[in-house]
DOBA-12373 format. One record per residue (C-alpha): residue in three letters; residue number from 1; x, y, z. Coordinates in steps of 0.05 Angstrom, whole numbers. Example, Ala and Ser with C-alpha at 12.3 -4.5 7.8 and 13.67 -1.06 7.14 Angstrom:
<site><type>ala</type><seq>1</seq><u>246</u><v>-90</v><w>156</w></site>
<site><type>ser</type><seq>2</seq><u>273</u><v>-21</v><w>143</w></site>
***
This chain:
<site><type>met</type><seq>1</seq><u>236</u><v>3001</v><w>2611</w></site>
<site><type>gly</type><seq>2</seq><u>273</u><v>2959</v><w>2663</w></site>
<site><type>ser</type><seq>3</seq><u>342</u><v>2929</v><w>2662</w></site>
<site><type>phe</type><seq>4</seq><u>373</u><v>2892</v><w>2603</w></site>
<site><type>his</type><seq>5</seq><u>439</u><v>2869</v><w>2575</w></site>
<site><type>trp</type><seq>6</seq><u>466</u><v>2860</v><w>2504</w></site>
<site><type>glu</type><seq>7</seq><u>493</u><v>2798</v><w>2470</w></site>
<site><type>val</type><seq>8</seq><u>521</u><v>2790</v><w>2400</w></site>
<site><type>asp</type><seq>9</seq><u>519</u><v>2727</v><w>2359</w></site>
<site><type>leu</type><seq>10</seq><u>591</u><v>2717</v><w>2337</w></site>
<site><type>gln</type><seq>11</seq><u>603</u><v>2679</v><w>2272</w></site>
<site><type>gly</type><seq>12</seq><u>665</u><v>2651</v><w>2239</w></site>
<site><type>pro</type><seq>13</seq><u>707</u><v>2588</v><w>2229</w></site>
<site><type>ala</type><seq>14</seq><u>693</u><v>2534</v><w>2281</w></site>
<site><type>asn</type><seq>15</seq><u>766</u><v>2530</v><w>2305</w></site>
<site><type>ala</type><seq>16</seq><u>769</u><v>2605</v><w>2317</w></site>
<site><type>leu</type><seq>17</seq><u>703</u><v>2606</v><w>2355</w></site>
<site><type>gln</type><seq>18</seq><u>724</u><v>2547</v><w>2397</w></site>
<site><type>ala</type><seq>19</seq><u>790</u><v>2581</v><w>2414</w></site>
<site><type>leu</type><seq>20</seq><u>753</u><v>2644</v><w>2435</w></site>
<site><type>ala</type><seq>21</seq><u>704</u><v>2606</v><w>2478</w></site>
<site><type>arg</type><seq>22</seq><u>762</u><v>2569</v><w>2510</w></site>
<site><type>asp</type><seq>23</seq><u>805</u><v>2630</v><w>2525</w></site>
<site><type>phe</type><seq>24</seq><u>758</u><v>2690</v><w>2534</w></site>
<site><type>thr</type><seq>25</seq><u>719</u><v>2662</v><w>2593</w></site>
<site><type>ala</type><seq>26</seq><u>722</u><v>2721</v><w>2640</w></site>
<site><type>gly</type><seq>27</seq><u>742</u><v>2794</v><w>2641</w></site>
<site><type>lys</type><seq>28</seq><u>710</u><v>2851</v><w>2603</w></site>
<site><type>val</type><seq>29</seq><u>705</u><v>2812</v><w>2538</w></site>
<site><type>arg</type><seq>30</seq><u>674</u><v>2743</v><w>2540</w></site>
<site><type>val</type><seq>31</seq><u>656</u><v>2690</v><w>2489</w></site>
<site><type>ser</type><seq>32</seq><u>613</u><v>2631</v><w>2507</w></site>
<site><type>ala</type><seq>33</seq><u>587</u><v>2571</v><w>2469</w></site>
<site><type>asp</type><seq>34</seq><u>511</u><v>2562</v><w>2468</w></site>
<site><type>ala</type><seq>35</seq><u>505</u><v>2488</v><w>2454</w></site>
<site><type>thr</type><seq>36</seq><u>429</u><v>2490</v><w>2453</w></site>
<site><type>gln</type><seq>37</seq><u>429</u><v>2537</v><w>2393</w></site>
<site><type>ser</type><seq>38</seq><u>496</u><v>2518</v><w>2363</w></site>
<site><type>lys</type><seq>39</seq><u>524</u><v>2588</v><w>2366</w></site>
<site><type>his</type><seq>40</seq><u>575</u><v>2631</v><w>2402</w></site>
<site><type>ile</type><seq>41</seq><u>557</u><v>2691</v><w>2443</w></site>
<site><type>leu</type><seq>42</seq><u>599</u><v>2754</v><w>2452</w></site>
<site><type>gln</type><seq>43</seq><u>588</u><v>2795</v><w>2514</w></site>
<site><type>met</type><seq>44</seq><u>625</u><v>2858</v><w>2535</w></site>
<site><type>asp</type><seq>45</seq><u>622</u><v>2902</v><w>2597</w></site>
<site><type>ser</type><seq>46</seq><u>622</u><v>2963</v><w>2551</w></site>
<site><type>phe</type><seq>47</seq><u>557</u><v>2940</v><w>2519</w></site>
<site><type>glu</type><seq>48</seq><u>522</u><v>2958</v><w>2583</w></site>
<site><type>arg</type><seq>49</seq><u>534</u><v>3031</v><w>2568</w></site>
<site><type>cys</type><seq>50</seq><u>496</u><v>3024</v><w>2502</w></site>
<site><type>ser</type><seq>51</seq><u>424</u><v>3045</v><w>2498</w></site>
<site><type>thr</type><seq>52</seq><u>412</u><v>3024</v><w>2425</w></site>
<site><type>asp</type><seq>53</seq><u>431</u><v>2966</v><w>2380</w></site>
<site><type>arg</type><seq>54</seq><u>466</u><v>3016</v><w>2335</w></site>
<site><type>glu</type><seq>55</seq><u>516</u><v>3033</v><w>2390</w></site>
<site><type>val</type><seq>56</seq><u>530</u><v>2959</v><w>2400</w></site>
<site><type>thr</type><seq>57</seq><u>539</u><v>2951</v><w>2325</w></site>
<site><type>val</type><seq>58</seq><u>589</u><v>3008</v><w>2321</w></site>
<site><type>gln</type><seq>59</seq><u>629</u><v>2981</v><w>2380</w></site>
<site><type>thr</type><seq>60</seq><u>630</u><v>2911</v><w>2351</w></site>
<site><type>arg</type><seq>61</seq><u>652</u><v>2933</v><w>2282</w></site>
<site><type>glu</type><seq>62</seq><u>711</u><v>2972</v><w>2308</w></site>
<site><type>phe</type><seq>63</seq><u>747</u><v>2915</v><w>2341</w></site>
<site><type>leu</type><seq>64</seq><u>735</u><v>2848</v><w>2308</w></site>
<site><type>pro</type><seq>65</seq><u>793</u><v>2859</v><w>2258</w></site>
<site><type>thr</type><seq>66</seq><u>840</u><v>2868</v><w>2317</w></site>
<site><type>leu</type><seq>67</seq><u>814</u><v>2804</v><w>2349</w></site>
<site><type>ser</type><seq>68</seq><u>820</u><v>2768</v><w>2283</w></site>
<site><type>gly</type><seq>69</seq><u>892</u><v>2791</v><w>2277</w></site>
<site><type>ala</type><seq>70</seq><u>908</u><v>2763</v><w>2346</w></site>
<site><type>leu</type><seq>71</seq><u>876</u><v>2697</v><w>2327</w></site>
<site><type>ala</type><seq>72</seq><u>914</u><v>2697</v><w>2260</w></site>
<site><type>leu</type><seq>73</seq><u>980</u><v>2700</v><w>2298</w></site>
<site><type>thr</type><seq>74</seq><u>957</u><v>2647</v><w>2348</w></site>
<site><type>leu</type><seq>75</seq><u>924</u><v>2598</v><w>2301</w></site>
<site><type>gly</type><seq>76</seq><u>966</u><v>2610</v><w>2239</w></site>
<site><type>thr</type><seq>77</seq><u>905</u><v>2626</v><w>2197</w></site>
<site><type>ala</type><seq>78</seq><u>866</u><v>2690</v><w>2184</w></site>
<site><type>pro</type><seq>79</seq><u>795</u><v>2678</v><w>2211</w></site>
<site><type>asp</type><seq>80</seq><u>738</u><v>2721</v><w>2185</w></site>
<site><type>leu</type><seq>81</seq><u>699</u><v>2738</v><w>2248</w></site>
<site><type>arg</type><seq>82</seq><u>630</u><v>2766</v><w>2234</w></site>
<site><type>met</type><seq>83</seq><u>573</u><v>2796</v><w>2273</w></site>
<site><type>gly</type><seq>84</seq><u>506</u><v>2762</v><w>2270</w></site>
<site><type>ala</type><seq>85</seq><u>442</u><v>2781</v><w>2308</w></site>
<site><type>ile</type><seq>86</seq><u>445</u><v>2828</v><w>2367</w></site>
<site><type>cys</type><seq>87</seq><u>402</u><v>2808</v><w>2427</w></site>
<site><type>arg</type><seq>88</seq><u>375</u><v>2854</v><w>2480</w></site>
<site><type>lys</type><seq>89</seq><u>357</u><v>2810</v><w>2539</w></site>
<site><type>his</type><seq>90</seq><u>311</u><v>2839</v><w>2591</w></site>
<site><type>asp</type><seq>91</seq><u>312</u><v>2818</v><w>2663</w></site>
<site><type>asp</type><seq>92</seq><u>238</u><v>2798</v><w>2659</w></site>
<site><type>gly</type><seq>93</seq><u>255</u><v>2745</v><w>2607</w></site>
<site><type>arg</type><seq>94</seq><u>238</u><v>2783</v><w>2543</w></site>
<site><type>thr</type><seq>95</seq><u>288</u><v>2784</v><w>2486</w></site>
<site><type>asp</type><seq>96</seq><u>292</u><v>2834</v><w>2428</w></site>
<site><type>tyr</type><seq>97</seq><u>330</u><v>2814</v><w>2365</w></site>
<site><type>phe</type><seq>98</seq><u>366</u><v>2862</v><w>2318</w></site>
<site><type>leu</type><seq>99</seq><u>395</u><v>2832</v><w>2254</w></site>
<site><type>glu</type><seq>100</seq><u>464</u><v>2853</v><w>2231</w></site>
<site><type>ala</type><seq>101</seq><u>499</u><v>2817</v><w>2174</w></site>
<site><type>glu</type><seq>102</seq><u>562</u><v>2856</v><w>2161</w></site>
<site><type>thr</type><seq>103</seq><u>633</u><v>2840</v><w>2184</w></site>
<site><type>gly</type><seq>104</seq><u>645</u><v>2879</v><w>2247</w></site>
<site><type>ala</type><seq>105</seq><u>685</u><v>2889</v><w>2310</w></site>
<site><type>leu</type><seq>106</seq><u>685</u><v>2921</v><w>2378</w></site>
<site><type>his</type><seq>107</seq><u>723</u><v>2973</v><w>2416</w></site>
<site><type>ala</type><seq>108</seq><u>726</u><v>2957</v><w>2490</w></site>
<site><type>glu</type><seq>109</seq><u>771</u><v>2936</v><w>2546</w></site>
<site><type>cys</type><seq>110</seq><u>793</u><v>2865</v><w>2555</w></site>
<site><type>gly</type><seq>111</seq><u>824</u><v>2838</v><w>2619</w></site>
<site><type>val</type><seq>112</seq><u>879</u><v>2786</v><w>2617</w></site>
<site><type>val</type><seq>113</seq><u>851</u><v>2722</v><w>2645</w></site>
<site><type>ala</type><seq>114</seq><u>887</u><v>2661</v><w>2671</w></site>
<site><type>ala</type><seq>115</seq><u>859</u><v>2592</v><w>2653</w></site>
<site><type>val</type><seq>116</seq><u>853</u><v>2537</v><w>2705</w></site>
<site><type>ala</type><seq>117</seq><u>876</u><v>2465</v><w>2696</w></site>
<site><type>thr</type><seq>118</seq><u>863</u><v>2408</v><w>2744</w></site>
<site><type>val</type><seq>119</seq><u>914</u><v>2352</v><w>2750</w></site>
<site><type>thr</type><seq>120</seq><u>923</u><v>2294</v><w>2799</w></site>
<site><type>gly</type><seq>121</seq><u>975</u><v>2302</v><w>2854</w></site>
<site><type>pro</type><seq>122</seq><u>1019</u><v>2247</v><w>2884</w></site>
<site><type>asp</type><seq>123</seq><u>966</u><v>2233</v><w>2936</w></site>
<site><type>gly</type><seq>124</seq><u>913</u><v>2222</v><w>2883</w></site>
<site><type>lys</type><seq>125</seq><u>877</u><v>2286</v><w>2899</w></site>
<site><type>pro</type><seq>126</seq><u>862</u><v>2339</v><w>2846</w></site>
<site><type>val</type><seq>127</seq><u>909</u><v>2398</v><w>2844</w></site>
<site><type>val</type><seq>128</seq><u>887</u><v>2463</v><w>2811</w></site>
<site><type>arg</type><seq>129</seq><u>941</u><v>2501</v><w>2774</w></site>
<site><type>leu</type><seq>130</seq><u>934</u><v>2569</v><w>2741</w></site>
<site><type>gln</type><seq>131</seq><u>955</u><v>2568</v><w>2668</w></site>
<site><type>pro</type><seq>132</seq><u>983</u><v>2630</v><w>2633</w></site>
<site><type>pro</type><seq>133</seq><u>932</u><v>2670</v><w>2593</w></site>
<site><type>ser</type><seq>134</seq><u>925</u><v>2653</v><w>2520</w></site>
<site><type>pro</type><seq>135</seq><u>971</u><v>2693</v><w>2474</w></site>
<site><type>ala</type><seq>136</seq><u>909</u><v>2719</v><w>2437</w></site>
<site><type>val</type><seq>137</seq><u>880</u><v>2746</v><w>2502</w></site>
<site><type>lys</type><seq>138</seq><u>945</u><v>2781</v><w>2519</w></site>
<site><type>met</type><seq>139</seq><u>950</u><v>2810</v><w>2448</w></site>
<site><type>val</type><seq>140</seq><u>879</u><v>2837</v><w>2451</w></site>
<site><type>asp</type><seq>141</seq><u>889</u><v>2865</v><w>2520</w></site>
<site><type>leu</type><seq>142</seq><u>951</u><v>2902</v><w>2496</w></site>
<site><type>ala</type><seq>143</seq><u>917</u><v>2926</v><w>2432</w></site>
<site><type>leu</type><seq>144</seq><u>862</u><v>2960</v><w>2473</w></site>
<site><type>thr</type><seq>145</seq><u>914</u><v>3006</v><w>2504</w></site>
<site><type>ser</type><seq>146</seq><u>960</u><v>3014</v><w>2444</w></site>
<site><type>pro</type><seq>147</seq><u>930</u><v>3041</v><w>2379</w></site>
<site><type>met</type><seq>148</seq><u>994</u><v>3021</v><w>2341</w></site>
<site><type>val</type><seq>149</seq><u>989</u><v>2949</v><w>2365</w></site>
<site><type>ala</type><seq>150</seq><u>915</u><v>2947</v><w>2347</w></site>
<site><type>lys</type><seq>151</seq><u>932</u><v>2973</v><w>2277</w></site>
<site><type>ala</type><seq>152</seq><u>988</u><v>2923</v><w>2268</w></site>
<site><type>leu</type><seq>153</seq><u>941</u><v>2866</v><w>2286</w></site>
<site><type>arg</type><seq>154</seq><u>885</u><v>2892</v><w>2241</w></site>
<site><type>leu</type><seq>155</seq><u>934</u><v>2898</v><w>2182</w></site>
<site><type>trp</type><seq>156</seq><u>964</u><v>2830</v><w>2196</w></site>
<site><type>trp</type><seq>157</seq><u>895</u><v>2799</v><w>2189</w></site>
<site><type>ala</type><seq>158</seq><u>872</u><v>2838</v><w>2129</w></site>
<site><type>asp</type><seq>159</seq><u>934</u><v>2860</v><w>2091</w></site>
<site><type>ser</type><seq>160</seq><u>994</u><v>2812</v><w>2098</w></site>
<site><type>ala</type><seq>161</seq><u>986</u><v>2775</v><w>2032</w></site>
<site><type>asp</type><seq>162</seq><u>1030</u><v>2820</v><w>1988</w></site>
<site><type>trp</type><seq>163</seq><u>1091</u><v>2865</v><w>1992</w></site>
<site><type>asp</type><seq>164</seq><u>1052</u><v>2930</v><w>1995</w></site>
<site><type>gly</type><seq>165</seq><u>1013</u><v>2906</v><w>2056</w></site>
<site><type>leu</type><seq>166</seq><u>1074</u><v>2877</v><w>2089</w></site>
<site><type>tyr</type><seq>167</seq><u>1110</u><v>2943</v><w>2081</w></site>
<site><type>arg</type><seq>168</seq><u>1053</u><v>2980</v><w>2116</w></site>
<site><type>ile</type><seq>169</seq><u>1055</u><v>2931</v><w>2174</w></site>
<site><type>trp</type><seq>170</seq><u>1131</u><v>2938</v><w>2178</w></site>
<site><type>glu</type><seq>171</seq><u>1123</u><v>3014</v><w>2182</w></site>
<site><type>val</type><seq>172</seq><u>1074</u><v>3007</v><w>2239</w></site>
<site><type>ile</type><seq>173</seq><u>1121</u><v>2960</v><w>2276</w></site>
<site><type>glu</type><seq>174</seq><u>1180</u><v>3006</v><w>2266</w></site>
<site><type>asn</type><seq>175</seq><u>1140</u><v>3065</v><w>2292</w></site>
<site><type>ala</type><seq>176</seq><u>1114</u><v>3027</v><w>2352</w></site>
<site><type>ala</type><seq>177</seq><u>1184</u><v>3004</v><w>2368</w></site>
<site><type>gly</type><seq>178</seq><u>1212</u><v>3075</v><w>2368</w></site>
<site><type>gly</type><seq>179</seq><u>1222</u><v>3091</v><w>2294</w></site>
<site><type>gly</type><seq>180</seq><u>1286</u><v>3103</v><w>2255</w></site>
<site><type>gly</type><seq>181</seq><u>1316</u><v>3033</v><w>2254</w></site>
<site><type>ser</type><seq>182</seq><u>1295</u><v>3018</v><w>2325</w></site>
<site><type>thr</type><seq>183</seq><u>1284</u><v>2945</v><w>2307</w></site>
<site><type>val</type><seq>184</seq><u>1358</u><v>2939</v><w>2290</w></site>
<site><type>ala</type><seq>185</seq><u>1378</u><v>2975</v><w>2354</w></site>
<site><type>ala</type><seq>186</seq><u>1334</u><v>2927</v><w>2394</w></site>
<site><type>gly</type><seq>187</seq><u>1369</u><v>2867</v><w>2363</w></site>
<site><type>trp</type><seq>188</seq><u>1306</u><v>2842</v><w>2329</w></site>
<site><type>thr</type><seq>189</seq><u>1338</u><v>2844</v><w>2260</w></site>
<site><type>ser</type><seq>190</seq><u>1403</u><v>2862</v><w>2226</w></site>
<site><type>asn</type><seq>191</seq><u>1414</u><v>2925</v><w>2185</w></site>
<site><type>asn</type><seq>192</seq><u>1425</u><v>2881</v><w>2124</w></site>
<site><type>gly</type><seq>193</seq><u>1360</u><v>2844</v><w>2136</w></site>
<site><type>arg</type><seq>194</seq><u>1322</u><v>2909</v><w>2145</w></site>
<site><type>thr</type><seq>195</seq><u>1351</u><v>2938</v><w>2081</w></site>
<site><type>arg</type><seq>196</seq><u>1339</u><v>2874</v><w>2042</w></site>
<site><type>phe</type><seq>197</seq><u>1266</u><v>2873</v><w>2062</w></site>
<site><type>lys</type><seq>198</seq><u>1255</u><v>2947</v><w>2046</w></site>
<site><type>arg</type><seq>199</seq><u>1289</u><v>2943</v><w>1978</w></site>
<site><type>thr</type><seq>200</seq><u>1252</u><v>2879</v><w>1959</w></site>
<site><type>ala</type><seq>201</seq><u>1184</u><v>2908</v><w>1979</w></site>
<site><type>cys</type><seq>202</seq><u>1196</u><v>2972</v><w>1940</w></site>
<site><type>ser</type><seq>203</seq><u>1226</u><v>2941</v><w>1878</w></site>
<site><type>val</type><seq>204</seq><u>1183</u><v>2927</v><w>1817</w></site>
<site><type>gly</type><seq>205</seq><u>1237</u><v>2880</v><w>1791</w></site>
<site><type>ala</type><seq>206</seq><u>1237</u><v>2840</v><w>1855</w></site>
<site><type>ala</type><seq>207</seq><u>1164</u><v>2844</v><w>1878</w></site>
<site><type>gly</type><seq>208</seq><u>1128</u><v>2854</v><w>1813</w></site>
<site><type>asp</type><seq>209</seq><u>1060</u><v>2888</v><w>1809</w></site>
<site><type>lys</type><seq>210</seq><u>1050</u><v>2881</v><w>1884</w></site>
<site><type>ala</type><seq>211</seq><u>1111</u><v>2923</v><w>1899</w></site>
<site><type>arg</type><seq>212</seq><u>1104</u><v>2985</v><w>1941</w></site>
<site><type>his</type><seq>213</seq><u>1125</u><v>3028</v><w>1882</w></site>
<site><type>gly</type><seq>214</seq><u>1095</u><v>3028</v><w>1813</w></site>
<site><type>val</type><seq>215</seq><u>1160</u><v>3041</v><w>1776</w></site>
<site><type>glu</type><seq>216</seq><u>1231</u><v>3021</v><w>1792</w></site>
<site><type>ser</type><seq>217</seq><u>1265</u><v>3075</v><w>1834</w></site>
<site><type>glu</type><seq>218</seq><u>1329</u><v>3037</v><w>1848</w></site>
<site><type>ala</type><seq>219</seq><u>1362</u><v>2971</v><w>1829</w></site>
<site><type>pro</type><seq>220</seq><u>1332</u><v>2909</v><w>1863</w></site>
<site><type>pro</type><seq>221</seq><u>1373</u><v>2879</v><w>1919</w></site>
<site><type>pro</type><seq>222</seq><u>1424</u><v>2828</v><w>1895</w></site>
<site><type>asn</type><seq>223</seq><u>1389</u><v>2774</v><w>1937</w></site>
<site><type>pro</type><seq>224</seq><u>1315</u><v>2793</v><w>1941</w></site>
<site><type>met</type><seq>225</seq><u>1268</u><v>2760</v><w>1990</w></site>
<site><type>lys</type><seq>226</seq><u>1214</u><v>2712</v><w>1968</w></site>
<site><type>leu</type><seq>227</seq><u>1144</u><v>2734</v><w>1989</w></site>
<site><type>glu</type><seq>228</seq><u>1140</u><v>2677</v><w>2040</w></site>
<site><type>glu</type><seq>229</seq><u>1207</u><v>2700</v><w>2069</w></site>
<site><type>gly</type><seq>230</seq><u>1183</u><v>2772</v><w>2073</w></site>
<site><type>arg</type><seq>231</seq><u>1120</u><v>2751</v><w>2108</w></site>
<site><type>ala</type><seq>232</seq><u>1159</u><v>2709</v><w>2158</w></site>
<site><type>tyr</type><seq>233</seq><u>1206</u><v>2768</v><w>2169</w></site>
<site><type>val</type><seq>234</seq><u>1150</u><v>2816</v><w>2186</w></site>
<site><type>glu</type><seq>235</seq><u>1114</u><v>2765</v><w>2229</w></site>
<site><type>asp</type><seq>236</seq><u>1177</u><v>2754</v><w>2269</w></site>
<site><type>leu</type><seq>237</seq><u>1184</u><v>2829</v><w>2280</w></site>
<site><type>leu</type><seq>238</seq><u>1111</u><v>2834</v><w>2301</w></site>
<site><type>arg</type><seq>239</seq><u>1118</u><v>2778</v><w>2351</w></site>
<site><type>arg</type><seq>240</seq><u>1181</u><v>2810</v><w>2379</w></site>
<site><type>leu</type><seq>241</seq><u>1145</u><v>2876</v><w>2387</w></site>
<site><type>leu</type><seq>242</seq><u>1086</u><v>2843</v><w>2422</w></site>
<site><type>ser</type><seq>243</seq><u>1135</u><v>2805</v><w>2467</w></site>
<site><type>ser</type><seq>244</seq><u>1172</u><v>2868</v><w>2485</w></site>
<site><type>leu</type><seq>245</seq><u>1106</u><v>2899</v><w>2507</w></site>
<site><type>gly</type><seq>246</seq><u>1086</u><v>2840</v><w>2549</w></site>
<site><type>ala</type><seq>247</seq><u>1042</u><v>2799</v><w>2502</w></site>
***
């Protein structure tokens, strides 16, 4: 049959695709812009172990929510990354196309890559300087070795719009940080702040129909958080967790 490699047409908001093509330029996960066809191509080293398009599909569907979560933290929006056509490109120039239209993601390794910037030195000659890797690249790289981080990023992308979802994300963060109030011990929050968030999220009186509980189990906190404040609280904890792990 000869040698071949796989490529996936990656679809989503223009700003998200541009950020991926800018930052994921090397390593085991790569995104490139194909200007001739106005599309973005996803390539992964792990695709080379796939013998069928179904295996590529499964890999891709497993990881895009994690990548979307990293972009959501980086860009401030929640991009919906989708998988388009899968291409099997043969070394003899032939190309086979397999159509996939569902939202998907991949499960593979991703190396942290440093970007390069060229500036002009005092003598007028160009000087090349290494730039730190994009935060999204570092988050994805970490998520591929930490299931809890991957889950937190997936949930942040898909489930951070209400109290019930925020509480789930908070639980993942607490567990990843060591459990049992470890976020307080680490100095990421106060005990009062932690309690206020928990009581607000669980209280029907404070959080309404989107509360974690369906009926009131205890009195609402005297100063409940607004939803925007709760989301900012959990986002701050997530960023502190990622920072503590090197992302």
